[in-house]
C-alpha positions in Angstrom: -32.4 -115.9 -31.1 -33.4 -114.3 -27.7 -36.0 -117.0 -27.1 -33.4 -119.7 -27.5 -31.1 -117.8 -25.2 -33.9 -117.8 -22.6 -34.4 -121.5 -23.1 -30.8 -122.2 -22.5 -30.5 -119.8 -19.5 -33.6 -121.2 -17.9 -32.3 -124.7 -18.2 -28.7 -123.7 -17.1 -29.7 -121.7 -14.0 -32.5 -124.1 -12.9 -30.1 -126.9 -13.1 -27.4 -125.3 -10.9 -27.6 -126.4 -7.3 -25.6 -123.3 -6.0 -28.1 -120.8 -7.7 -31.7 -120.5 -6.6 -32.0 -124.1 -5.3 -35.6 -125.4 -5.3 -36.8 -122.3 -7.1 -37.7 -122.4 -10.8 -36.9 -119.3 -12.9 -39.3 -118.7 -15.7 -39.8 -116.0 -18.3 -42.0 -114.1 -20.7 -40.9 -112.3 -23.9 -42.5 -109.3 -25.5 -41.1 -107.5 -28.6 -41.5 -103.7 -28.4 -40.3 -103.3 -32.0 -38.4 -100.1 -30.9 -41.7 -98.3 -30.6 -42.7 -96.4 -27.4 -46.4 -97.3 -27.7 -45.6 -101.0 -27.9 -43.2 -100.7 -25.0 -46.0 -99.3 -22.8 -48.4 -102.0 -24.0 -46.0 -104.7 -23.4 -45.3 -103.5 -19.8 -49.0 -103.4 -19.0 -49.4 -106.8 -20.7 -46.8 -108.3 -18.4 -48.1 -106.6 -15.3 -51.7 -107.6 -16.0 -50.9 -111.3 -16.0 -50.1 -111.8 -19.7 -53.5 -112.1 -21.1 -54.6 -108.5 -21.7 -53.2 -105.0 -21.2 -55.3 -103.6 -18.4 -54.1 -100.4 -16.8 -54.0 -100.3 -12.9 -54.5 -104.1 -12.8 -52.0 -106.5 -11.4 -52.3 -110.2 -11.5 -49.3 -112.3 -10.5 -50.8 -115.7 -11.1 -49.1 -118.9 -9.7 -45.7 -117.2 -9.6 -44.3 -113.7 -8.7 -42.7 -111.4 -11.3 -39.3 -110.8 -10.0 -38.1 -108.2 -12.6 -38.0 -107.0 -16.1 -35.0 -107.2 -18.5 -35.1 -104.4 -21.1 -35.7 -102.3 -22.9 -32.8 -101.8 -25.3 -33.5 -98.1 -25.9 -33.0 -95.5 -23.2 -36.1 -93.5 -24.0 -38.3 -96.6 -23.8 -36.7 -97.7 -20.5 -37.4 -94.3 -19.0 -41.0 -94.5 -20.1 -41.5 -98.1 -18.8 -39.9 -97.3 -15.5 -41.3 -93.9 -14.8 -44.9 -94.8 -15.7 -45.4 -98.3 -14.2 -42.5 -100.3 -13.1 -41.1 -98.8 -10.0 -44.4 -99.1 -8.2 -45.1 -102.7 -9.0 -42.0 -104.8 -9.1 -38.5 -104.7 -7.7 -35.9 -104.8 -10.4 -35.5 -103.5 -14.0 -32.1 -104.5 -15.7 -31.4 -103.1 -19.1 -28.8 -104.6 -21.5 -28.6 -101.6 -23.8 -30.0 -98.5 -22.2 -27.0 -96.1 -21.9 -28.6 -92.8 -21.0 -26.9 -91.0 -18.1 -30.3 -89.8 -17.0 -31.0 -93.5 -15.8 -28.1 -93.2 -13.4 -30.1 -90.9 -11.1 -30.8 -93.1 -8.0 -33.5 -90.7 -6.7 -35.6 -91.1 -9.8 -34.7 -94.7 -10.7 -33.8 -96.5 -7.4 -34.2 -99.9 -8.7 -32.9 -99.6 -12.3 -29.6 -101.3 -13.2 -27.8 -102.1 -16.4 -24.9 -104.2 -17.7 -23.6 -101.6 -20.1 -21.7 -98.4 -19.3 -23.5 -95.1 -19.3 -23.1 -92.8 -22.3 -21.3 -90.4 -20.1 -18.4 -92.9 -19.9 -18.6 -93.7 -23.6 -18.8 -90.0 -24.6 -15.7 -89.2 -22.5 -13.9 -92.2 -24.0 -14.9 -91.0 -27.6 -13.4 -87.5 -26.7 -10.2 -89.1 -25.3 -9.9 -91.1 -28.4 -10.1 -88.0 -30.5 -7.4 -86.4 -28.3 -5.2 -89.6 -28.4 -5.0 -89.4 -32.2 -4.4 -85.7 -32.2 -7.6 -84.9 -34.1 -8.3 -81.2 -33.4 -10.9 -80.6 -36.1 -13.9 -83.0 -35.9 -17.6 -83.1 -36.7 -20.5 -84.5 -34.6 -23.6 -86.3 -35.6 -26.2 -87.4 -33.2 -29.8 -88.6 -33.2 -32.4 -86.2 -31.8 -33.3 -88.4 -28.9 -32.0 -88.8 -25.3 -29.3 -91.1 -26.4 -27.9 -88.7 -29.0 -28.5 -85.4 -27.4 -27.1 -86.2 -24.0 -24.1 -88.0 -25.5 -23.3 -85.2 -28.0 -23.3 -82.6 -25.2 -20.8 -84.7 -23.2 -18.6 -85.4 -26.3 -18.6 -81.8 -27.3 -17.6 -80.5 -23.9 -14.9 -83.1 -23.5 -13.5 -82.4 -27.0 -13.3 -78.6 -26.3 -11.8 -79.2 -22.9 -9.1 -81.4 -24.5 -8.0 -78.5 -26.8 -9.8 -79.6 -30.0 -12.6 -77.9 -31.9 -15.9 -78.9 -33.2 -16.4 -77.9 -36.8 -20.1 -78.7 -36.9 -22.7 -80.5 -34.7 -25.7 -81.9 -36.7 -28.8 -83.8 -35.5 -30.2 -86.8 -37.3 -33.9 -86.1 -37.3 -35.6 -89.5 -36.5 -39.0 -87.9 -37.4 -38.0 -87.7 -41.1 -37.9 -90.8 -43.3 -34.6 -89.9 -44.8 -33.2 -88.6 -41.5 -32.4 -85.2 -43.3 -29.5 -87.1 -44.9 -29.0 -84.8 -47.8 -28.5 -81.8 -45.5 -26.0 -83.7 -43.3 -23.9 -84.9 -46.3 -23.9 -81.3 -47.7 -22.5 -80.1 -44.3 -19.9 -82.9 -44.4 -18.8 -82.1 -47.9 -18.4 -78.4 -47.3 -16.4 -78.9 -44.1 -12.7 -79.7 -44.1 -13.0 -82.2 -41.3 -11.7 -85.7 -41.9 -13.1 -87.2 -38.6 -16.8 -87.4 -37.7 -18.1 -88.8 -34.4 -21.5 -90.4 -34.7 -23.9 -91.2 -31.8 -26.7 -93.1 -33.4 -28.3 -96.4 -33.8 -27.5 -98.3 -37.0 -31.1 -98.0 -38.3 -31.1 -94.2 -37.8 -27.6 -93.8 -39.4 -28.4 -96.0 -42.3 -30.1 -93.3 -44.5 -27.1 -91.0 -44.0 -24.7 -93.8 -45.2 -27.0 -94.3 -48.2 -26.7 -90.7 -49.1 -22.9 -90.7 -48.5 -22.8 -93.7 -50.9 -25.0 -91.9 -53.4 -22.8 -88.7 -53.4 -19.6 -90.8 -53.2 -18.2 -89.1 -50.1 -15.1 -91.2 -49.1 -12.0 -90.7 -47.2 -13.6 -89.8 -43.9 -12.8 -91.4 -40.6 -16.0 -92.4 -38.7 -15.8 -92.7 -34.9 -18.7 -94.9 -34.0 -20.6 -95.2 -30.7 -21.5 -98.8 -29.4 -24.9 -98.6 -31.0 -23.6 -99.2 -34.5 -19.9 -100.0 -34.3 -20.6 -103.8 -34.7 -23.7 -103.5 -36.8 -24.3 -106.2 -39.3 -26.5 -103.9 -41.2 -23.7 -101.4 -41.8 -21.0 -104.0 -42.4 -22.4 -105.0 -45.8 -19.9 -105.0 -48.7 -21.5 -102.1 -50.5 -20.9 -99.8 -47.6 -17.2 -100.8 -47.4 -15.7 -97.9 -49.3 -17.7 -95.5 -47.2 -17.3 -96.9 -43.7 -14.1 -99.1 -43.9 -11.7 -98.2 -41.3 -14.4 -96.8 -39.0 -13.2 -96.9 -35.4 -15.5 -97.1 -32.4 -16.5 -98.7 -29.2 -18.2 -102.0 -28.8 -19.7 -103.5 -25.8 -18.0 -106.4 -23.9 -18.5 -109.9 -25.3 -18.1 -113.3 -23.9 -18.8 -117.0 -24.2 -22.4 -118.4 -23.7 -22.3 -122.2 -23.2 -24.5 -124.1 -25.7 -25.7 -121.0 -27.5 -23.9 -121.5 -30.8 -25.0 -125.2 -30.8 -28.6 -124.1 -30.2 -28.5 -121.8 -33.2 -27.0 -124.4 -35.4 -30.0 -126.7 -34.6 -32.6 -123.9 -35.0 -35.1 -124.5 -37.7 -38.7 -123.2 -38.0 -39.9 -126.8 -38.6 -38.5 -127.9 -35.2 -40.0 -124.9 -33.4 -43.5 -124.7 -34.6 -44.8 -123.0 -31.4 -41.9 -120.4 -31.3 -43.2 -117.3 -33.2 -39.7 -115.8 -33.1 -38.1 -118.7 -35.0 -39.8 -117.9 -38.3 -39.1 -114.2 -37.9 -35.5 -114.9 -37.1 -35.1 -117.0 -40.2 -36.8 -114.4 -42.5 -34.5 -111.6 -41.1 -31.3 -113.6 -41.5 -31.9 -114.9 -45.1 -34.0 -112.0 -46.3 -36.9 -114.3 -47.4 -40.7 -114.7 -46.5 -42.5 -117.8 -45.4 -45.9 -116.3 -46.4 -46.7 -117.0 -50.1 -48.2 -113.6 -50.8 -45.3 -111.7 -49.2 -42.9 -114.0 -51.0 -44.5 -113.4 -54.4 -44.2 -109.7 -53.9 -40.5 -109.8 -53.1 -39.6 -112.9 -55.2 -37.9 -114.3 -52.1 -39.5 -117.4 -50.6 -38.0 -119.2 -47.6 -37.2 -122.9 -48.6 -36.1 -124.1 -45.2 -32.9 -125.4 -46.8 -30.9 -122.3 -46.0 -27.8 -122.9 -43.9 -27.0 -120.9 -40.7 -23.3 -121.9 -40.6 -22.0 -118.8 -42.4 -24.1 -116.6 -40.3 -23.0 -118.2 -37.0 -19.3 -117.7 -37.9 -19.7 -114.0 -38.7 -22.4 -113.1 -36.2 -21.6 -110.8 -33.3 -23.2 -111.8 -30.0 -22.1 -108.9 -27.9 -25.7 -107.6 -27.2 -26.9 -111.2 -26.7 -24.1 -111.7 -24.1 -25.3 -108.6 -22.3 -28.8 -110.2 -22.1 -27.1 -113.3 -20.8 -25.4 -111.2 -18.1 -28.7 -109.4 -17.2 -30.4 -112.8 -16.5 -27.6 -113.8 -14.2 -27.6 -110.5 -12.5 -31.3 -111.0 -11.6 -30.7 -114.5 -10.6 -27.8 -113.6 -8.2 -29.9 -110.8 -6.8 -32.6 -113.3 -5.9 -29.9 -115.7 -4.6 -28.7 -113.0 -2.2 -32.3 -112.6 -0.8 -32.5 -116.4 -0.5 -29.1 -116.7 1.4 -29.9 -114.0 3.9 -29.8 -115.3 7.5 -32.2 -113.8 10.1 -30.3 -111.5 12.5 -27.5 -110.9 9.9 -29.7 -109.2 7.2 -29.4 -105.6 6.0 -32.8 -104.5 7.2 -34.1 -103.4 10.6 -32.9 -105.6 13.5 -30.9 -107.7 11.0 -34.1 -108.7 9.2 -34.3 -110.5 5.8 -36.7 -110.3 2.8 -39.0 -113.2 1.9 -38.0 -114.5 -1.5 -41.7 -115.2 -2.3 -43.0 -111.9 -1.2 -40.2 -109.3 -1.3 -40.8 -105.6 -1.7 -39.2 -103.5 -4.4 -36.9 -101.6 -2.1 -35.6 -104.8 -0.6 -34.3 -106.2 -3.9 -32.5 -103.0 -4.7 -30.9 -102.5 -1.3 -27.3 -101.3 -1.2 -26.4 -104.7 -0.1 -26.0 -105.8 -3.6 -24.1 -103.2 -5.7 -21.6 -105.8 -6.9 -24.3 -107.9 -8.5 -24.7 -105.4 -11.3 -21.4 -105.1 -13.0 -20.6 -102.5 -15.8 -18.7 -104.2 -18.5 -15.8 -102.6 -20.4 -15.9 -101.4 -23.9 -13.5 -102.7 -26.7 -12.3 -100.4 -29.4 -12.7 -102.0 -32.8 -12.5 -101.3 -36.5 -15.5 -101.9 -38.7 -15.6 -104.6 -41.3 -14.5 -107.5 -39.1 -11.0 -106.0 -38.4 -10.4 -106.0 -34.6 -7.6 -103.8 -33.5 -5.4 -104.7 -30.5 -6.5 -101.7 -28.5 -8.4 -102.1 -25.2 -10.5 -99.4 -23.7 -11.6 -100.1 -20.2 -14.0 -97.7 -18.5 -14.8 -99.8 -15.5 -16.0 -97.7 -12.5 -15.5 -94.6 -14.7 -11.8 -94.8 -15.2 -10.1 -93.0 -18.1 -9.2 -94.4 -21.5 -6.4 -97.0 -21.1 -4.5 -97.8 -24.3 -2.3 -100.9 -24.5 -1.1 -101.2 -28.0 -2.1 -99.9 -31.4 -0.9 -101.0 -34.8 -1.9 -98.1 -37.2 0.9 -97.6 -39.7 -0.2 -93.9 -40.1 -2.5 -91.9 -37.9 -5.4 -90.4 -39.9 -5.2 -86.6 -40.2 -8.0 -84.2 -39.2 -7.0 -80.5 -38.6 -8.4 -77.2 -39.6 -4.9 -76.3 -40.8 -1.8 -78.3 -41.5 0.5 -78.6 -38.6 3.0 -75.8 -38.0 6.5 -77.2 -38.4 9.4 -76.5 -36.2 10.6 -73.0 -36.4 7.0 -71.6 -36.7 4.3 -70.7 -34.2 0.6 -70.8 -34.3 -1.2 -67.5 -34.7 -5.0 -67.4 -34.3 -7.2 -66.1 -37.1 -9.7 -63.5 -35.9 -13.3 -64.7 -36.3 -12.4 -68.4 -36.5 -12.1 -71.1 -33.9 -8.8 -71.4 -32.0 -8.0 -74.6 -33.9 -7.9 -72.6 -37.1 -4.6 -70.7 -37.2 -1.8 -69.5 -39.4 1.8 -70.6 -39.2 4.2 -67.6 -38.7 8.0 -67.8 -38.7 9.4 -67.3 -35.2 10.7 -63.8 -34.6 14.4 -63.2 -35.0 16.4 -64.7 -32.2 13.6 -67.2 -31.2 13.0 -70.8 -32.0 10.3 -73.6 -31.8 11.6 -77.2 -31.6 8.2 -78.8 -31.8 5.3 -78.9 -34.2 2.3 -76.6 -33.5 4.2 -74.5 -31.0 1.9 -71.9 -29.4 4.8 -69.5 -28.9 8.5 -69.4 -29.8 11.3 -69.6 -27.2 14.0 -67.1 -26.8 17.5 -68.3 -27.2 19.9 -67.6 -24.4 22.1 -64.4 -25.0 25.1 -66.4 -26.1 23.2 -68.5 -28.6 21.3 -67.9 -31.9 18.8 -69.8 -34.0 19.9 -71.9 -36.9 18.5 -71.2 -40.4 15.3 -73.1 -39.9 14.9 -71.8 -36.4 14.3 -75.1 -34.7 17.4 -75.1 -32.3 19.8 -72.7 -30.8 23.4 -72.7 -31.9 26.4 -71.0 -30.1 26.9 -67.5 -31.5 30.2 -66.8 -33.4 32.5 -64.4 -31.4 33.8 -61.7 -33.6 36.5 -59.1 -33.0 39.4 -57.9 -35.1 42.2 -60.3 -34.0 45.7 -60.9 -35.1 44.6 -64.3 -36.5 42.1 -62.6 -38.8 43.4 -62.0 -42.4 42.2 -58.4 -42.2 43.8 -57.8 -38.8 47.1 -59.3 -39.9 47.0 -57.1 -43.1 46.3 -53.9 -41.2 48.8 -54.7 -38.5 51.6 -55.4 -41.1 50.8 -52.2 -42.9 50.9 -50.2 -39.7 54.3 -51.6 -38.5 55.9 -51.1 -41.9 54.4 -47.6 -42.2 55.7 -46.7 -38.7 59.3 -47.3 -40.0 59.0 -44.7 -42.8 59.0 -41.5 -40.6 62.1 -43.0 -38.7 63.8 -43.6 -42.0 63.1 -40.0 -43.2 64.5 -38.7 -39.9 67.7 -40.7 -40.5 67.9 -39.2 -44.0 67.5 -35.8 -42.5 70.1 -36.5 -39.8 72.6 -37.7 -42.4 72.0 -34.5 -44.4 71.5 -32.2 -41.5 74.1 -29.7 -42.9 72.3 -29.3 -46.2 70.3 -26.1 -46.8 66.9 -27.9 -47.2 67.2 -29.6 -43.9 68.4 -26.4 -42.2 65.5 -24.5 -43.7 62.8 -27.0 -42.3 63.3 -26.3 -38.6 65.2 -29.5 -37.6 63.6 -30.0 -34.1 60.0 -29.6 -35.2 60.6 -31.9 -38.2 62.0 -34.6 -35.9 59.2 -34.2 -33.5 56.6 -34.4 -36.3 58.3 -37.6 -37.7 58.3 -39.2 -34.3 54.6 -38.4 -33.7 53.7 -39.7 -37.2 55.5 -43.0 -36.4 53.4 -43.3 -33.2 50.3 -42.5 -35.3 50.9 -45.6 -37.4 51.7 -47.7 -34.3 48.5 -46.6 -32.4 46.5 -48.6 -35.0 47.9 -51.7 -33.3 46.0 -51.0 -30.1 42.8 -51.4 -32.0 43.6 -55.0 -33.1 43.2 -57.9 -30.6 40.7 -58.8 -27.9 39.2 -55.7 -26.3 40.4 -55.9 -22.8 39.4 -53.1 -20.3 42.9 -51.5 -20.3 43.1 -51.6 -24.1 39.6 -49.9 -24.4 40.9 -47.1 -22.2 44.1 -46.7 -24.3 42.6 -47.0 -27.8 40.8 -43.8 -28.5 42.8 -41.7 -25.9 46.1 -42.8 -27.5 44.8 -42.1 -30.9 43.6 -38.6 -30.0 46.8 -37.6 -28.2 49.4 -38.7 -30.8 47.3 -37.2 -33.7 47.0 -34.0 -31.7 50.7 -33.9 -31.3 51.4 -34.4 -35.0 48.8 -31.9 -36.2 50.1 -29.4 -33.6 53.5 -29.8 -35.1 52.2 -29.1 -38.6 50.3 -26.1 -37.3 53.5 -24.8 -35.5 55.6 -25.3 -38.6 53.0 -23.3 -40.7 52.9 -20.4 -38.2 56.7 -20.2 -38.0 57.0 -20.0 -41.8 54.5 -17.1 -41.9 56.1 -15.3 -39.0 59.6 -15.8 -40.5 58.6 -14.0 -43.7 56.7 -11.3 -41.9 59.7 -10.7 -39.6 61.9 -9.6 -42.7 60.1 -6.3 -43.1 62.1 -3.4 -41.7 61.0 -2.2 -38.3 58.7 -5.2 -37.6 58.3 -6.5 -34.1 57.6 -10.1 -35.2 61.2 -11.0 -35.2 61.1 -11.9 -31.5 58.2 -14.4 -32.2 60.1 -16.4 -34.8 62.1 -18.4 -32.2 61.7 -22.1 -31.3 59.9 -21.3 -28.1 56.9 -20.0 -30.0 56.6 -23.3 -31.9 56.8 -25.3 -28.8 54.3 -23.1 -27.1 51.8 -23.4 -29.9 52.3 -27.2 -30.0 52.0 -27.6 -26.1 48.9 -25.5 -26.0 47.1 -27.5 -28.7 48.1 -30.7 -27.1 47.0 -29.5 -23.6 43.4 -28.9 -24.8 43.1 -32.4 -26.2 44.6 -33.8 -23.0 41.9 -32.0 -21.0 39.2 -33.6 -23.2 40.6 -37.0 -22.8 41.1 -36.7 -19.0 37.5 -35.6 -18.6 36.3 -38.4 -20.7 38.2 -41.1 -18.7 37.2 -39.6 -15.4 33.5 -39.4 -15.9 32.6 -41.9 -18.6 35.5 -44.2 -19.5 35.2 -46.7 -22.4 34.6 -50.4 -21.5 34.4 -53.8 -23.3 31.0 -54.8 -24.4 29.3 -57.8 -25.9 27.1 -56.7 -28.8 24.5 -59.3 -29.7 22.1 -57.0 -31.6 24.1 -55.5 -34.5 24.6 -58.7 -36.4 22.5 -61.9 -36.4 24.2 -65.0 -34.8 27.3 -63.0 -33.9 28.6 -61.8 -30.5 30.7 -58.8 -31.4 33.2 -57.8 -28.7 33.7 -54.1 -29.0 35.0 -51.2 -26.9 32.0 -49.1 -26.0 33.0 -45.4 -26.0 30.4 -44.9 -23.2 30.2 -41.2 -24.1 29.7 -40.6 -27.8 29.8 -36.9 -27.1 33.4 -37.2 -25.7 34.5 -39.3 -28.6 33.3 -36.9 -31.3 34.6 -33.9 -29.3 38.0 -35.6 -29.5 37.7 -36.3 -33.2 36.3 -32.8 -33.9 39.1 -31.2 -32.1 41.5 -33.0 -34.4 39.5 -31.7 -37.4 39.7 -28.2 -36.0 43.5 -28.3 -35.7 43.7 -29.7 -39.2 41.4 -27.0 -40.5 43.5 -24.2 -38.9 46.7 -25.7 -40.3 45.0 -25.8 -43.8 43.8 -22.2 -43.6 47.2 -20.8 -42.4 49.1 -22.9 -45.0 46.7 -21.8 -47.8 47.2 -18.1 -46.9 51.0 -18.6 -47.1 51.0 -20.6 -50.3 52.4 -17.7 -52.4 55.6 -17.3 -50.5 58.8 -18.1 -52.5 58.5 -21.7 -53.7 62.1 -22.7 -53.3 61.8 -23.3 -49.6 58.2 -22.7 -48.9 56.4 -25.6 -47.0 53.0 -24.0 -47.0 51.9 -25.6 -50.3 52.9 -29.0 -49.0 51.1 -28.4 -45.7 48.0 -27.3 -47.6 47.9 -30.5 -49.6 48.6 -32.6 -46.5 45.8 -31.1 -44.5 43.5 -31.2 -47.4 44.1 -35.0 -47.8 44.0 -35.4 -44.0 40.5 -33.7 -43.7 39.2 -35.6 -46.7 40.1 -38.9 -45.0 38.4 -38.1 -41.8 35.3 -36.5 -43.4 34.8 -39.7 -45.4 35.4 -41.7 -42.2 32.4 -40.4 -40.3 29.6 -41.9 -42.5 31.6 -45.1 -43.1 32.2 -45.5 -39.3 28.5 -45.0 -38.5 27.3 -47.5 -41.1 29.9 -50.3 -40.4 29.2 -53.1 -38.1 31.4 -55.4 -35.9 35.0 -55.7 -36.7 34.5 -53.6 -39.8 34.0 -50.6 -37.6 37.4 -51.0 -36.1 39.0 -51.7 -39.4 37.5 -48.5 -40.8 39.1 -46.5 -38.0 42.5 -48.2 -38.5 42.3 -47.5 -42.2 41.5 -43.8 -41.5 44.4 -43.6 -39.1 46.9 -45.1 -41.5 45.6 -43.2 -44.6 45.6 -39.8 -42.8 49.2 -40.4 -41.4 50.4 -41.3 -44.9 48.8 -38.2 -46.3 51.0 -36.0 -44.0 54.2 -38.1 -44.6 53.8 -38.0 -48.4 52.8 -34.4 -48.8 55.3 -32.8 -46.4 58.4 -35.0 -46.5 58.6 -36.9 -49.7 59.4 -33.9 -52.0 62.3 -32.9 -49.7 63.6 -36.5 -49.5 63.4 -36.7 -53.3 65.6 -33.6 -53.7 68.0 -34.9 -51.0 68.4 -38.4 -52.4 67.8 -38.0 -56.2 68.5 -34.3 -57.0 71.4 -33.2 -54.7 72.3 -30.4 -57.2 69.1 -28.6 -56.1 70.1 -28.9 -52.4 72.3 -25.8 -52.5 72.1 -22.3 -51.2 72.0 -20.8 -54.6 69.1 -23.0 -55.7 67.3 -22.4 -52.4 67.5 -18.6 -52.8 66.5 -18.8 -56.5 63.1 -17.3 -57.3 60.5 -19.3 -59.2 59.4 -17.4 -62.3 55.8 -18.7 -62.1 55.5 -17.2 -58.6 57.1 -14.0 -59.8 54.4 -13.3 -62.2 51.8 -13.0 -59.5 53.9 -11.5 -56.8 52.9 -8.3 -55.3 56.4 -7.5 -54.2 57.7 -7.1 -57.8 56.5 -3.6 -58.8 59.7 -2.5 -60.7 63.1 -3.6 -61.8 64.6 -2.1 -58.7 62.3 -4.1 -56.4 63.5 -7.5 -57.9 66.4 -7.8 -55.5 64.2 -7.1 -52.5 62.5 -10.5 -52.3 65.9 -12.2 -52.6 67.2 -10.2 -49.7 64.0 -10.9 -47.8 64.2 -14.6 -48.6 67.7 -14.8 -47.2 66.5 -13.0 -44.1 63.5 -15.3 -43.8 65.7 -18.4 -44.3 67.9 -17.1 -41.5 64.9 -16.6 -39.3 63.6 -20.1 -39.9 67.1 -21.6 -39.1 67.3 -19.7 -35.8 
C-alpha cells in the first residue's frame, strides 16, 4: 500500500511546476518489520547505496539522499537517528514516532514529525478523564519508551486534575502473552470502570484475548492513537469487550488518486512489486505459496475483491506518510527558492540544492514546513463521535459537542448526594471516601461536596440539608392558642379577688369579716388580683421594656401578697397570746405591726430587684441553639443568680408563713385562719418546687408558659385556701356568720386542747377567744 502511495506521490510532486521544478524526487522502501535490528540494517543499507549494508560507508550514486521518512516506532527512530542519521543526511521525518524524547533539539536537531508528541496526547487523555468526571481509573502501558514516558505524563496529569489512579500495570513486550493473565486479574479485582491504555494494537492484542477468555465486560477503554483505529482490534469477536472504547486518532485527509490506485491493485499487474503480494495476503488472510497455503488451508486465488476493504479501511497513518513526503518536498523547495543575499545564512547566503549540508536543511527558517496535525476523538467499532480534540501547538483539549446519552461512571465510591460531605478514609487514596451527613445547621447543595456550608444565623437547613430555609420565629404571642388560653385564664382569674372583696365589703358588718382584719384582707385581695394580671406581661413580643418589667413585676406583687399572708398569720398568733393576763404583747396586736412586717418584707425584695436592674438588667435575646430551625425570642435574665435569689426569697416568705401558720393551727377553729394559711402556703410551695425542674427542662415558649402556669396556680392556691371557706359561709351558710357561732368551741379541738384541764377551766378559752377576737378587730 505504501509502495503505491510512493508511486502516486512521486508522479504528483514531479508533475507540479510549482514544487521542485526540473528536479526529480525518487524513493527507496525498506521494511523494518518493527524490529530494531532490521531498522539498523535498513538504515545502513540505504546509506551504503542500496546494495549492501556496510558500516561507515557512504555511496550516494547518481543522486543525493535528501532524507528518511520513518520509522513508525519511537524507539527505532531514536536508534536510527542517534547511531547513524544525523551525521550523514539532513532530515528525518517520522509519521508515527510520538516520544517526547525526540522533541529535544539538542539531541535531535534535524528530526521532525507530522504527529503530535505523546506529551500532548497524554495531557489530552488526562483532560478527557477529567471532562467525564472519572476520578478512579486504571493505567496500562507497554514497557517501552512510548508506554513508559506516556504513562508518567498521564498519571501526573490525572493526579493534578484531582483524580486517582487505582493501578498502573506494564504490558511486558518481552513475554509472548504480554503477562495478560496478571493484567486481567488486576482489572477484575479493581473497582475501576475506566482503563487508559497506551500501547500498540499488536501489544494490546494478547490482553484483549485474555479479557475475552475471562469474559470481562462493562469496562470503558480509553485508547491512545496507536490502537484507537486498529483494524486488528475492530473485529466482531472483540466487540463485546471493546465496543464503546473512546480514544484519540491521528488526523486524516484526502489523498488524490490513492483509493483508485488500491482498487486497481492486483499482484498479477505488479509482478516486480514485492509488497503487492504481501499486501494481498495480509488483507485476505491467504497465502500465494502452495506449501504455506496447504498448511493453513487458505490459498490466494486472485479473485478476491478489495472493494469492501477500501470502504472500511482507515488511511490516517497513510495520510501522515503523505504529509511527510510533502514536508520534505517543501523543505527542499525552500532551499531551491532561496535568493543570494536574502538567505538565512552568513552574509545572506543560500544552500546548494545539490550539495546542501544537514544543518542547512533544518535551519530555523523552515519551522512552518513541519506541521503537527490535530487528533480526533473517536469511538471504536466504526462509530465516530462529534467531538473534536485539537492539540495544535500544545493547546488544551477543546470540546465542541458530545452526544453521550449517559456518561459512563468510574469512581472509587458512589457520589455523595446533596446534604452530605466527603470524608477521607485513612490509608486509602483521597478519591476513596465516605459520605457523612452534614453537621446540624450546615448544608451542601452540590454532589461530592468537600465540606458543608454554614447557614446564616436567621436560616436553617431543610430536612435533606441541601438548602437553607428561613427559621421560624417563636415566642408566646396573643395569636398563639396557648397564649390566648393563658391570657384569658389570667384575666378571668384577676376578677375573682375583686369579687371576693366586694362580697366582704357588702358583709363588712358581719362577725367573720370583722374577725379577718379588713384592711389586710383587702390589700391581700388586691395583690392577688395583680398576681394574676402580671402573667399578661409574659405574653407578647419580648420588647426591652417588657423584659425589664416581667420578672421584677412578678417578684414584687408576689412579695406583697405573701407578706400580707405572713402579717395575717403573725397578727392571729399575737392576738391570742395577748389575751393572757399581764402580757405585754397587747401593744403589738395593732394594725401598725402588720403593715411594718409587710413593708419590711417587700423592702427586701425591692432591694434585690433594684440591684438586679442596676447591674445586670434583663434584655431581649434571639436564641437559635435551643431548638432546631427556630429563632426563639426570649428575655434573657442576664443574671441567673439574681433571678433565683428573687424566686428563693418568695419561697423563704412562703416557708415562714407556713411554719407560723402550722404552729398556730390548734387555736379555736371557729375563727382561726391558721389552718387555711397552712394549706395555702403548702400548695403555694408545692407549685413553685415543681416549677423549678419544669422551668429548667422546658424550651422556647414553653418556658414562659410554665412560669405563667406557676403564677396562676400559686395565686389560685392562696385564693381558694384562705378566702373560699369564708365566702361559702357568708353566701351559703349565713346562720353560721353570727357572734354566738363564732365564739362556739369545736369539740374536736377541745379534746386535744391543753387549756382544758378541769370543768372550771372550760369557760376560760371562751373568754380568751372573745378577747382575741376583740384584739384582731382592733
